[in-house]
N, C-alpha and C positions, 0 to 999 in steps of 0.2 A: 579383474583380469580381462583383457581384450579377447574378443572372439578369435583373433588370429593366433594368440598365444595358446588358447585352449586347443584349437585345431592342431597346432604344432605338438603339444603335449600328448594329445590323443594319438597322433601319428607315431610318436616316439614309443609310447606304451605298446601299441599294436605291433610295431617292429620288434621290440624286445620280446613280446610274447611269441611272436612268430619264430624268431631265432631259437628261443628256448624250446619250442615245440618241435622244431626240426631236429634239434640235438637229441631230444627225447625219442623222436621217431627213429633216428639212426640207431640209437642204443637198443630201442625195442626190437628193431629188425635184426640187429646183430645178435641179440639174445636168442632169436629164433632161427638164426642162420639163414636169413633171407638177404640176398643182395638187393640194394636199393635200385639198381639198374634194371632188375627183373620185373619191376612194378610199372604199370601204366601211370601216366600223369594223374588220371582220375583216382586210381587206387591210392597212390601216394598223397594226393590232396585229402582224401577221406581220413587216412591215418593222421596227418598233420592236423587237420581240423579237430579230430577227437582229442589230440594232445593239447591243443589250444583250449578247448572246452574244459578239460581237466585243470589246466593251469588257471584259467579264469575262476573256476570254482574254488581252487585252493587259496587264491588271492582274496577272494570274497570271504571265505571262512576265517582267514587270518585277520582281515580287516575288522570283521565282526568281533572276533575274540579280543583284539586290541581295544576295541571300543568298549566292550564289556569290562575289561580289566581297568580301563581308564575311569570308568564310572563306578568301579568297585563292585560290580555285579558278578564278575566271572568267578568260577570256583575251579580250583585245581587240586 
């Protein structure tokens, strides 16, 4: 794979994670009855970053579990 293609893929993945984190942030704020417009950019960015970190962790766990299952090591 060329470096250009890898960069393009990384950008696409980051964009996907960012969009999903934003949706989760909106849902999280709605559950708490907080209007997104009441937050500063910094506060909103912190919450979105937290959701991004959670998503990345979830994706890593799923990847590891899939690898273990593929190797026949996983137990369910």
